[in-house]
MDAnalysis code that builds the backbone (N, CA, C; Angstrom):
import MDAnalysis as mda
import numpy as np

u = mda.Universe.empty(645, n_residues=215, atom_resindex=np.repeat(np.arange(215), 3), trajectory=True)
u.add_TopologyAttr("name", ["N", "CA", "C"] * 215)
u.add_TopologyAttr("resid", np.arange(1, 216))
u.add_TopologyAttr("resname", ["UNK", "UNK", "UNK", "UNK", "UNK", "UNK", "UNK", "UNK", "UNK", "UNK", "UNK", "UNK", "UNK", "UNK", "UNK", "UNK", "UNK", "UNK", "UNK", "UNK", "UNK", "UNK", "UNK", "UNK", "UNK", "UNK", "UNK", "UNK", "UNK", "UNK", "UNK", "UNK", "UNK", "UNK", "UNK", "UNK", "UNK", "UNK", "UNK", "UNK", "UNK", "UNK", "UNK", "UNK", "UNK", "UNK", "UNK", "UNK", "UNK", "UNK", "UNK", "UNK", "UNK", "UNK", "UNK", "UNK", "UNK", "UNK", "UNK", "UNK", "UNK", "UNK", "UNK", "UNK", "UNK", "UNK", "UNK", "UNK", "UNK", "UNK", "UNK", "UNK", "UNK", "UNK", "UNK", "UNK", "UNK", "UNK", "UNK", "UNK", "UNK", "UNK", "UNK", "UNK", "UNK", "UNK", "UNK", "UNK", "UNK", "UNK", "UNK", "UNK", "UNK", "UNK", "UNK", "UNK", "UNK", "UNK", "UNK", "UNK", "UNK", "UNK", "UNK", "UNK", "UNK", "UNK", "UNK", "UNK", "UNK", "UNK", "UNK", "UNK", "UNK", "UNK", "UNK", "UNK", "UNK", "UNK", "UNK", "UNK", "UNK", "UNK", "UNK", "UNK", "UNK", "UNK", "UNK", "UNK", "UNK", "UNK", "UNK", "UNK", "UNK", "UNK", "UNK", "UNK", "UNK", "UNK", "UNK", "UNK", "UNK", "UNK", "UNK", "UNK", "UNK", "UNK", "UNK", "UNK", "UNK", "UNK", "UNK", "UNK", "UNK", "UNK", "UNK", "UNK", "UNK", "UNK", "UNK", "UNK", "UNK", "UNK", "UNK", "UNK", "UNK", "UNK", "UNK", "UNK", "UNK", "UNK", "UNK", "UNK", "UNK", "UNK", "UNK", "UNK", "UNK", "UNK", "UNK", "UNK", "UNK", "UNK", "UNK", "UNK", "UNK", "UNK", "UNK", "UNK", "UNK", "UNK", "UNK", "UNK", "UNK", "UNK", "UNK", "UNK", "UNK", "UNK", "UNK", "UNK", "UNK", "UNK", "UNK", "UNK", "UNK", "UNK", "UNK", "UNK", "UNK", "UNK", "UNK", "UNK", "UNK", "UNK", "UNK"])
u.atoms.positions = np.array([
    [66.236, 13.134, -42.863],
    [64.915, 13.547, -42.505],
    [65.124, 14.846, -41.537],
    [64.223, 15.729, -41.922],
    [64.222, 16.985, -40.931],
    [63.260, 16.794, -39.845],
    [63.752, 16.733, -38.542],
    [62.903, 16.327, -37.496],
    [62.752, 17.520, -36.504],
    [61.475, 17.676, -36.115],
    [61.052, 18.864, -35.103],
    [60.972, 18.026, -33.836],
    [61.767, 18.531, -32.830],
    [61.704, 17.788, -31.583],
    [61.187, 18.949, -30.491],
    [59.880, 18.768, -30.062],
    [59.175, 19.615, -29.166],
    [59.514, 19.114, -27.710],
    [59.988, 20.154, -26.958],
    [60.387, 19.786, -25.672],
    [61.883, 19.476, -25.556],
    [62.576, 20.429, -26.372],
    [63.974, 20.165, -26.694],
    [64.893, 20.157, -25.634],
    [64.632, 20.856, -24.460],
    [65.373, 20.824, -23.339],
    [65.192, 19.794, -22.210],
    [64.172, 18.910, -22.608],
    [63.948, 17.843, -21.464],
    [65.127, 16.854, -21.609],
    [65.049, 16.018, -20.507],
    [66.238, 15.045, -20.346],
    [66.341, 14.135, -21.527],
    [65.051, 13.504, -21.915],
    [65.056, 12.664, -22.997],
    [65.562, 13.307, -24.472],
    [64.916, 14.506, -24.562],
    [65.273, 15.188, -25.882],
    [66.813, 15.685, -25.988],
    [67.425, 15.927, -24.923],
    [68.749, 16.144, -24.921],
    [69.600, 14.994, -25.094],
    [69.105, 13.818, -24.942],
    [69.827, 12.631, -25.266],
    [69.492, 12.207, -26.773],
    [68.300, 12.487, -27.260],
    [67.833, 11.982, -28.526],
    [68.451, 12.882, -29.648],
    [68.412, 14.098, -29.434],
    [68.957, 14.947, -30.562],
    [70.291, 14.704, -31.035],
    [71.286, 14.454, -30.250],
    [72.594, 14.207, -30.629],
    [72.836, 12.723, -31.511],
    [71.937, 11.890, -31.020],
    [71.887, 10.598, -31.584],
    [71.286, 10.695, -33.062],
    [70.163, 11.570, -33.048],
    [69.528, 11.815, -34.360],
    [70.647, 12.564, -35.429],
    [71.231, 13.519, -34.777],
    [72.253, 14.217, -35.595],
    [73.324, 13.445, -36.042],
    [73.923, 12.476, -35.275],
    [74.868, 11.535, -35.654],
    [74.478, 10.611, -36.746],
    [73.208, 10.281, -36.794],
    [72.769, 9.454, -37.801],
    [72.326, 10.187, -39.254],
    [72.626, 11.450, -39.189],
    [72.522, 12.273, -40.421],
    [71.267, 12.990, -40.590],
    [70.324, 13.085, -39.504],
    [69.119, 13.840, -39.539],
    [69.372, 15.229, -39.160],
    [68.556, 16.088, -39.612],
    [68.571, 17.648, -39.416],
    [67.607, 17.762, -38.211],
    [67.869, 18.344, -37.063],
    [67.032, 18.382, -35.955],
    [66.925, 19.892, -35.537],
    [65.555, 20.307, -35.409],
    [65.289, 21.432, -34.859],
    [64.717, 21.135, -33.382],
    [65.209, 21.712, -32.349],
    [64.653, 21.396, -30.920],
    [63.980, 22.665, -30.655],
    [62.673, 22.611, -30.297],
    [61.965, 23.636, -29.705],
    [61.759, 23.608, -28.345],
    [61.851, 24.725, -27.524],
    [61.775, 24.766, -26.107],
    [61.377, 26.072, -25.756],
    [60.878, 26.230, -24.345],
    [60.362, 27.444, -23.914],
    [61.175, 28.599, -23.440],
    [62.260, 28.188, -22.643],
    [63.076, 29.033, -21.979],
    [64.375, 29.400, -22.795],
    [64.449, 30.788, -23.088],
    [65.671, 31.138, -23.902],
    [66.928, 30.968, -23.214],
    [66.829, 30.806, -21.840],
    [68.211, 30.562, -21.146],
    [68.814, 29.048, -21.424],
    [68.049, 28.387, -22.040],
    [68.346, 26.986, -22.448],
    [69.025, 26.840, -23.742],
    [69.138, 27.922, -24.470],
    [69.573, 28.013, -25.803],
    [70.856, 27.173, -26.017],
    [71.784, 27.567, -25.281],
    [73.280, 26.897, -25.314],
    [73.336, 25.407, -25.069],
    [72.411, 24.995, -24.083],
    [72.258, 23.565, -23.855],
    [71.789, 22.842, -25.058],
    [70.767, 23.439, -25.735],
    [70.235, 22.799, -26.825],
    [71.267, 22.691, -28.029],
    [71.809, 23.950, -28.137],
    [72.768, 23.982, -29.324],
    [73.978, 22.853, -29.297],
    [74.339, 22.646, -27.983],
    [75.398, 21.729, -27.768],
    [74.956, 20.358, -28.238],
    [73.779, 20.017, -28.398],
    [73.435, 18.654, -28.961],
    [73.516, 18.473, -30.468],
    [73.861, 19.701, -31.190],
    [73.909, 19.588, -32.567],
    [72.581, 20.000, -33.335],
    [71.557, 20.376, -32.519],
    [70.333, 20.678, -32.933],
    [70.306, 22.169, -33.321],
    [69.441, 22.644, -34.236],
    [69.149, 23.962, -34.262],
    [68.235, 24.258, -33.274],
    [68.544, 25.425, -32.391],
    [67.774, 25.831, -31.184],
    [66.763, 26.902, -31.526],
    [65.431, 26.495, -31.198],
    [64.504, 27.520, -31.572],
    [63.491, 27.692, -30.283],
    [63.385, 28.994, -29.856],
    [62.454, 29.146, -28.670],
    [61.055, 29.243, -29.253],
    [60.159, 28.393, -28.661],
    [58.694, 28.299, -28.823],
    [57.896, 27.884, -27.810],
    [57.145, 28.797, -27.197],
    [56.277, 28.422, -25.984],
    [55.079, 27.696, -26.629],
    [55.046, 26.392, -26.638],
    [53.876, 25.694, -27.266],
    [52.639, 25.810, -26.257],
    [52.845, 26.290, -25.021],
    [51.653, 26.204, -24.230],
    [50.771, 27.453, -24.541],
    [51.457, 28.467, -25.155],
    [50.613, 29.654, -25.462],
    [50.515, 29.978, -26.979],
    [51.290, 29.224, -27.785],
    [51.273, 29.371, -29.160],
    [50.081, 28.757, -29.743],
    [49.345, 29.435, -30.803],
    [48.187, 28.681, -31.331],
    [48.580, 27.782, -32.533],
    [47.769, 27.194, -33.053],
    [47.940, 26.152, -33.929],
    [48.630, 26.782, -35.185],
    [48.150, 27.903, -35.718],
    [48.929, 28.474, -36.783],
    [50.278, 28.850, -36.587],
    [50.686, 29.306, -35.386],
    [52.067, 29.614, -34.990],
    [52.845, 28.335, -35.001],
    [52.257, 27.188, -34.386],
    [53.175, 26.054, -34.264],
    [53.267, 25.465, -35.709],
    [52.208, 25.582, -36.590],
    [52.263, 25.081, -38.012],
    [53.470, 25.794, -38.602],
    [53.663, 27.063, -38.615],
    [54.574, 27.783, -39.229],
    [55.902, 27.339, -38.811],
    [56.020, 27.100, -37.414],
    [57.397, 26.570, -37.087],
    [57.843, 25.154, -37.555],
    [56.832, 24.421, -37.761],
    [56.923, 23.119, -38.169],
    [57.021, 22.983, -39.702],
    [56.740, 24.046, -40.400],
    [56.869, 23.954, -41.910],
    [58.122, 23.578, -42.409],
    [58.278, 22.643, -43.400],
    [59.588, 22.322, -43.812],
    [60.194, 20.915, -43.233],
    [59.377, 20.611, -42.063],
    [59.888, 19.344, -41.394],
    [59.225, 18.143, -41.747],
    [59.959, 17.036, -41.880],
    [59.303, 15.774, -42.237],
    [58.621, 15.095, -41.047],
    [59.085, 15.333, -39.849],
    [58.683, 14.519, -38.697],
    [58.625, 15.446, -37.615],
    [57.637, 15.197, -36.574],
    [57.525, 15.806, -35.380],
    [57.669, 14.746, -34.108],
    [58.395, 15.166, -33.159],
    [58.395, 14.329, -31.936],
    [58.037, 15.103, -30.883],
    [57.036, 14.700, -30.094],
    [56.656, 15.266, -28.772],
    [57.259, 14.731, -27.618],
    [58.121, 15.661, -26.972],
    [58.730, 15.080, -25.798],
    [58.465, 16.218, -24.760],
    [57.477, 16.985, -24.788],
    [57.413, 18.061, -23.796],
    [56.437, 17.759, -22.766],
    [56.326, 18.480, -21.699],
    [55.390, 18.317, -20.717],
    [55.523, 19.419, -19.595],
    [54.285, 19.521, -18.887],
    [54.293, 20.581, -17.903],
    [55.280, 20.095, -16.643],
    [55.457, 18.985, -16.509],
    [56.388, 18.656, -15.464],
    [55.793, 18.757, -14.133],
    [54.445, 18.437, -13.994],
    [53.700, 18.483, -12.682],
    [53.303, 19.819, -12.533],
    [53.031, 20.265, -11.226],
    [52.541, 21.616, -10.882],
    [51.074, 21.538, -10.953],
    [50.508, 22.658, -11.339],
    [48.954, 22.767, -11.550],
    [48.381, 21.979, -12.340],
    [47.141, 21.425, -12.112],
    [46.358, 20.738, -12.980],
    [46.087, 21.601, -14.259],
    [45.900, 22.777, -14.024],
    [45.492, 23.674, -15.158],
    [46.659, 23.652, -16.321],
    [47.860, 23.744, -15.720],
    [48.942, 23.857, -16.631],
    [49.289, 22.510, -17.268],
    [49.018, 21.431, -16.583],
    [49.224, 19.984, -17.012],
    [48.194, 19.868, -18.185],
    [46.979, 20.193, -18.093],
    [46.001, 20.144, -19.183],
    [46.418, 21.035, -20.380],
    [46.826, 22.101, -20.017],
    [47.201, 23.183, -21.113],
    [48.423, 22.569, -21.945],
    [49.431, 22.038, -21.342],
    [50.655, 21.539, -22.046],
    [50.387, 20.067, -22.683],
    [50.240, 19.139, -21.651],
    [50.207, 17.776, -21.983],
    [49.036, 17.290, -22.842],
    [47.916, 17.938, -22.786],
    [46.748, 17.726, -23.530],
    [46.509, 18.665, -24.682],
    [46.238, 19.907, -24.299],
    [45.862, 20.929, -25.347],
    [46.914, 21.334, -26.331],
    [48.139, 21.727, -25.793],
    [49.155, 21.934, -26.683],
    [49.715, 20.807, -27.618],
    [49.743, 19.713, -26.954],
    [50.031, 18.509, -27.719],
    [49.058, 18.333, -28.902],
    [47.795, 18.437, -28.569],
    [46.755, 18.308, -29.749],
    [46.954, 19.461, -30.783],
    [47.169, 20.543, -30.378],
    [47.421, 21.659, -31.218],
    [48.673, 21.311, -32.172],
    [49.775, 20.712, -31.541],
    [50.941, 20.351, -32.321],
    [50.628, 19.373, -33.478],
    [49.527, 18.493, -33.161],
    [49.195, 17.417, -34.063],
    [48.446, 18.076, -35.337],
    [47.502, 19.003, -35.060],
    [46.884, 19.767, -36.067],
    [47.706, 20.643, -36.801],
    [48.741, 21.143, -36.228],
    [49.686, 21.967, -36.768],
    [50.605, 21.117, -37.838],
    [51.030, 19.907, -37.306],
    [51.821, 19.042, -38.182],
    [51.152, 18.692, -39.437],
    [49.807, 18.398, -39.373],
    [49.063, 18.080, -40.443],
    [49.041, 19.337, -41.492],
    [48.738, 20.485, -40.856],
    [48.783, 21.621, -41.689],
    [50.090, 22.027, -42.303],
    [51.211, 21.641, -41.679],
    [52.595, 22.016, -42.170],
    [52.975, 20.824, -43.079],
    [52.309, 19.728, -43.170],
    [52.784, 18.732, -44.076],
    [53.915, 17.875, -43.466],
    [53.990, 17.844, -42.153],
    [54.934, 17.084, -41.463],
    [54.230, 15.784, -41.064],
    [54.260, 14.834, -41.991],
    [53.399, 13.701, -41.863],
    [53.628, 12.751, -40.704],
    [54.895, 12.610, -40.378],
    [55.330, 11.639, -39.323],
    [55.284, 12.177, -38.023],
    [54.765, 11.552, -37.069],
    [54.539, 12.130, -35.589],
    [54.879, 10.940, -34.587],
    [55.789, 11.256, -33.672],
    [56.095, 10.286, -32.610],
    [55.795, 10.983, -31.264],
    [54.937, 10.421, -30.613],
    [54.540, 10.906, -29.282],
    [55.199, 9.992, -28.160],
    [55.933, 10.839, -27.381],
    [56.460, 10.120, -26.018],
    [55.436, 10.151, -24.899],
    [54.770, 8.988, -24.611],
    [53.801, 9.029, -23.780],
    [54.287, 8.150, -22.406],
    [53.542, 7.266, -21.896],
    [53.982, 6.271, -20.725],
    [53.218, 5.183, -20.879],
    [53.810, 4.155, -20.285],
    [53.246, 2.716, -20.511],
    [51.720, 2.354, -19.947],
    [51.436, 3.214, -18.933],
    [49.942, 2.874, -18.420],
    [49.113, 4.047, -18.837],
    [49.344, 4.751, -19.931],
    [48.381, 5.793, -20.431],
    [47.115, 5.129, -20.977],
    [46.367, 4.556, -20.281],
    [45.204, 3.722, -20.673],
    [44.084, 3.995, -19.759],
    [42.837, 3.971, -20.099],
    [41.654, 4.331, -19.408],
    [41.705, 3.085, -18.280],
    [42.198, 1.834, -18.618],
    [42.023, 0.818, -17.559],
    [42.918, 0.987, -16.359],
    [43.860, 1.824, -16.573],
    [44.765, 2.116, -15.362],
    [44.551, 3.560, -14.688],
    [43.498, 4.253, -15.152],
    [43.262, 5.635, -14.917],
    [42.956, 5.662, -13.391],
    [43.706, 6.500, -12.654],
    [43.389, 6.707, -11.146],
    [42.193, 7.648, -10.952],
    [41.686, 7.633, -9.806],
    [40.455, 8.452, -9.443],
    [40.753, 9.946, -9.559],
    [39.771, 10.630, -9.871],
    [39.878, 12.117, -10.276],
    [40.438, 12.988, -9.100],
    [40.337, 12.470, -7.814],
    [40.952, 13.110, -6.648],
    [42.377, 12.716, -6.406],
    [42.872, 11.834, -7.195],
    [44.403, 11.594, -7.303],
    [45.189, 12.678, -8.021],
    [46.373, 13.076, -7.390],
    [47.182, 14.176, -7.929],
    [47.766, 13.737, -9.396],
    [47.834, 12.499, -9.643],
    [48.335, 12.073, -10.883],
    [47.216, 12.120, -11.997],
    [46.012, 12.256, -11.596],
    [44.908, 12.086, -12.665],
    [45.097, 13.201, -13.718],
    [45.285, 14.349, -13.463],
    [45.462, 15.430, -14.653],
    [46.394, 14.913, -15.657],
    [47.603, 14.431, -15.219],
    [48.631, 14.041, -16.145],
    [48.114, 12.832, -16.885],
    [47.628, 11.811, -16.244],
    [47.096, 10.574, -16.974],
    [46.140, 10.906, -17.994],
    [45.175, 11.710, -17.494],
    [43.848, 11.947, -18.347],
    [44.511, 12.873, -19.559],
    [45.331, 13.808, -19.304],
    [45.963, 14.479, -20.502],
    [46.596, 13.657, -21.511],
    [47.450, 12.682, -21.004],
    [48.115, 11.952, -21.894],
    [47.311, 10.964, -22.534],
    [46.222, 10.364, -22.011],
    [45.295, 9.523, -22.712],
    [44.608, 10.181, -23.751],
    [44.244, 11.400, -23.441],
    [43.404, 12.195, -24.512],
    [44.278, 12.649, -25.688],
    [45.442, 12.917, -25.377],
    [46.371, 13.278, -26.482],
    [46.663, 12.079, -27.291],
    [47.129, 10.994, -26.789],
    [47.406, 9.866, -27.562],
    [46.152, 9.320, -28.343],
    [44.979, 9.435, -27.731],
    [43.857, 9.086, -28.568],
    [43.527, 9.890, -29.757],
    [43.784, 11.319, -29.470],
    [43.700, 12.128, -30.589],
    [44.662, 11.844, -31.670],
    [45.850, 11.515, -31.354],
    [46.882, 11.252, -32.392],
    [46.471, 9.988, -33.102],
    [46.038, 9.013, -32.518],
    [45.647, 7.704, -33.178],
    [44.453, 8.100, -34.157],
    [43.675, 8.961, -33.867],
    [42.598, 9.324, -34.846],
    [42.871, 10.283, -35.993],
    [44.144, 10.760, -35.908],
    [44.502, 11.749, -36.840],
    [44.809, 11.096, -38.189],
    [45.188, 12.012, -39.105],
    [45.699, 11.551, -40.397],
    [47.254, 11.401, -40.552],
    [47.954, 11.469, -39.372],
    [49.308, 11.454, -39.314],
    [49.871, 9.932, -39.283],
    [51.033, 9.822, -39.739],
    [51.769, 8.414, -39.531],
    [52.286, 8.468, -38.071],
    [51.559, 7.975, -37.351],
    [51.969, 8.097, -35.835],
    [52.559, 6.878, -35.249],
    [53.265, 7.125, -34.112],
    [53.644, 6.073, -33.108],
    [53.588, 6.683, -31.690],
    [53.039, 5.947, -30.851],
    [53.014, 6.279, -29.537],
    [53.913, 5.408, -28.757],
    [54.936, 6.013, -28.223],
    [55.941, 5.251, -27.363],
    [55.529, 5.370, -25.799],
    [55.451, 4.198, -25.173],
    [55.031, 4.081, -23.793],
    [56.078, 3.634, -22.891],
    [57.028, 4.265, -22.478],
    [58.158, 3.836, -21.596],
    [57.443, 3.738, -20.287],
    [58.185, 2.940, -19.358],
    [57.838, 2.825, -17.904],
    [58.441, 3.908, -17.044],
    [58.539, 3.652, -15.794],
    [59.211, 4.587, -14.883],
    [60.568, 4.888, -15.260],
    [60.757, 6.347, -15.490],
    [62.063, 6.694, -15.999],
    [63.145, 6.616, -14.966],
    [64.248, 6.372, -15.468],
    [65.515, 6.307, -14.655],
    [66.668, 7.069, -15.325],
    [67.757, 7.186, -14.621],
    [68.983, 7.785, -15.209],
    [70.020, 6.797, -15.638],
    [69.574, 5.587, -15.684],
    [70.538, 4.525, -16.080],
    [71.153, 4.689, -17.370],
    [72.244, 4.018, -17.674],
    [72.928, 4.127, -18.961],
    [72.112, 3.384, -20.109],
    [72.314, 3.689, -21.267],
    [71.501, 3.105, -22.315],
    [71.977, 1.580, -22.555],
    [71.173, 0.777, -22.838],
    [71.457, -0.667, -23.205],
    [71.052, -0.925, -24.679],
    [70.206, -0.213, -25.159],
    [69.776, -0.482, -26.664],
    [68.746, -1.600, -26.670],
    [68.357, -2.079, -25.541],
    [67.396, -3.267, -25.464],
    [66.211, -2.839, -24.457],
    [65.054, -3.367, -24.937],
    [63.912, -3.285, -24.107],
    [62.860, -4.413, -24.240],
    [61.973, -4.437, -23.292],
    [60.995, -5.397, -23.122],
    [59.646, -4.948, -23.421],
    [59.062, -5.313, -24.625],
    [57.706, -4.651, -25.025],
    [56.579, -5.268, -24.124],
    [55.520, -4.399, -24.052],
    [54.272, -4.953, -23.337],
    [54.528, -5.451, -21.934],
    [55.227, -4.637, -21.149],
    [55.521, -5.263, -19.765],
    [54.245, -5.210, -18.965],
    [54.142, -6.015, -17.975],
    [53.221, -6.197, -16.802],
    [53.698, -5.154, -15.927],
    [52.827, -3.996, -15.568],
    [52.992, -2.952, -14.775],
    [53.217, -3.466, -13.345],
    [52.740, -4.669, -12.962],
    [52.977, -5.134, -11.652],
    [54.375, -5.828, -11.582],
    [54.940, -6.076, -12.711],
    [56.314, -6.607, -12.568],
    [57.473, -5.567, -12.661],
    [57.208, -4.425, -12.581],
    [58.322, -3.331, -12.711],
    [58.400, -2.801, -14.111],
    [58.632, -1.515, -14.237],
    [58.570, -0.904, -15.554],
    [59.817, -0.066, -15.688],
    [60.897, -0.164, -14.825],
    [61.871, 0.821, -15.000],
    [62.535, 0.884, -16.467],
    [62.636, 2.070, -16.889],
    [63.141, 2.358, -18.243],
    [64.076, 3.571, -18.183],
    [65.347, 3.470, -18.792],
    [66.342, 4.496, -18.679],
    [65.937, 5.533, -19.798],
    [65.954, 6.899, -19.434],
    [65.727, 7.900, -20.303],
    [66.557, 7.722, -21.528],
    [67.812, 7.155, -21.440],
    [68.687, 7.058, -22.597],
    [68.080, 5.961, -23.658],
    [67.452, 4.938, -23.001],
    [66.905, 4.052, -23.868],
    [65.503, 4.736, -24.626],
    [64.925, 5.521, -23.840],
    [63.735, 6.151, -24.381],
    [64.276, 7.067, -25.744],
    [65.356, 7.744, -25.358],
    [65.956, 8.405, -26.663],
    [66.249, 7.556, -27.858],
    [66.724, 6.462, -27.509],
    [66.984, 5.489, -28.638],
    [65.703, 4.899, -29.374],
    [64.560, 4.777, -28.506],
    [63.481, 4.378, -29.118],
    [62.776, 5.304, -30.057],
    [63.045, 6.681, -29.734],
    [62.564, 7.762, -30.651],
    [63.198, 7.597, -31.954],
    [64.603, 7.539, -31.805],
    [65.405, 7.390, -33.082],
    [65.064, 6.186, -33.901],
    [64.922, 5.035, -33.252],
    [64.601, 3.795, -34.078],
    [63.160, 3.874, -34.595],
    [62.174, 4.462, -33.860],
    [60.841, 4.625, -34.374],
    [60.757, 5.368, -35.648],
    [61.462, 6.549, -35.493],
    [61.577, 7.476, -36.887],
    [62.199, 6.716, -37.984],
    [63.085, 5.831, -37.730],
    [63.758, 5.177, -38.815],
    [63.261, 3.952, -39.227],
    [62.006, 3.512, -38.559],
    [61.499, 2.272, -38.975],
    [60.000, 2.337, -39.398],
    [59.636, 2.069, -40.508],
    [58.162, 2.200, -40.972],
    [57.430, 1.229, -40.225],
    [58.051, 0.150, -39.627],
    [57.233, -0.845, -38.842],
    [56.694, -0.242, -37.662],
    [57.059, 0.887, -37.271],
    [56.520, 1.424, -36.071],
    [55.188, 2.333, -36.140],
    [55.105, 2.588, -37.387],
    [53.760, 3.458, -37.808],
    [52.481, 2.775, -37.444],
    [51.665, 3.608, -36.923],
    [50.436, 3.080, -36.404],
    [50.308, 2.227, -35.363],
    [51.422, 2.177, -34.394],
    [51.514, 1.203, -33.286],
    [51.687, 2.156, -31.956],
    [51.109, 1.472, -30.872],
    [51.420, 1.998, -29.574],
    [52.436, 1.016, -28.846],
    [53.522, 1.455, -28.636],
    [54.627, 0.502, -28.201],
    [54.954, 0.798, -26.722],
    [54.434, 0.018, -25.825],
    [54.705, 0.111, -24.391],
    [55.945, -0.826, -24.050],
    [56.736, -0.268, -23.153],
    [57.990, -1.007, -22.967],
    [58.648, -0.695, -21.693],
    [59.703, -1.470, -21.200],
    [60.604, -1.165, -20.177],
    [61.970, -1.613, -20.712],
    [63.061, -1.395, -19.872],
    [64.337, -1.959, -20.145],
    [64.192, -3.348, -20.224],
    [64.909, -4.021, -21.230],
    [64.765, -5.569, -21.274],
    [65.854, -6.056, -22.153],
    [65.609, -7.122, -22.965],
    [66.596, -7.942, -23.602],
    [66.481, -7.827, -25.138],
    [65.367, -7.259, -25.626],
    [65.107, -7.237, -27.164],
    [65.818, -6.046, -27.644],
    [66.611, -6.042, -28.724],
    [67.074, -4.856, -29.355],
    [65.991, -3.998, -29.830],
    [66.142, -2.629, -29.565],
    [65.140, -1.719, -29.850],
    [64.683, -1.711, -31.312],
    [65.694, -1.790, -32.150],
    [65.404, -1.619, -33.516],
    [64.404, -2.978, -34.009],
    [64.637, -4.180, -33.335],
    [63.853, -5.225, -33.676],
    [62.370, -5.053, -33.123],
    [62.190, -4.442, -32.055],
    [60.875, -4.124, -31.508],
    [60.106, -3.144, -32.437],
    [60.852, -1.917, -32.936],
    [60.262, -1.024, -33.756],
    [59.852, -1.603, -35.118],
    [60.682, -2.518, -35.633],
    [60.429, -3.227, -36.897],
    [58.974, -3.924, -36.904],
    [58.644, -4.306, -35.745],
    [57.300, -5.069, -35.566],
    [57.470, -6.631, -35.846],
])
């Protein structure tokens, strides 16, 4: 499978790319800062500079042409609400339209476990722009014509991978999730047709990731 990984210099993407390459996939990692090129190449992926925040749909579609699948693992990383909306909502949505135009039918969104209206914080909360952006992007993806999966990990940690997660966790009971396990969920979701059309919220746990993705 030829996979486009958007947000290729993020901590999760840098872990996912070599795992995908090791399993025989061809990976193109897209990232904003040219200074990160060597870091991305070291994963075994093709490194391509693409500023999705400012690229229009046609430009993204051209970059995605020839790929079978798209993984969105990008984000503004906090900062101004304006940039959060621009990247986590608007650019993400453009990438979905671009994927459809480019014929990249499979799309995996890395979201977070409480990206749901029922958990949405008040508008004056600093976390509101991020939550609102992710909720909007996830909803748009679910309504698209793509073969989508929304992955919802909990609070991210730097713990070692276990290859095991707990689906549908209670947010009140803790949601710690290692970035390495998130990377593995991306890989297993792409390789499992059983994950298509599902929102899969999870934290680190005891169930093999492949089993959860199979449904």
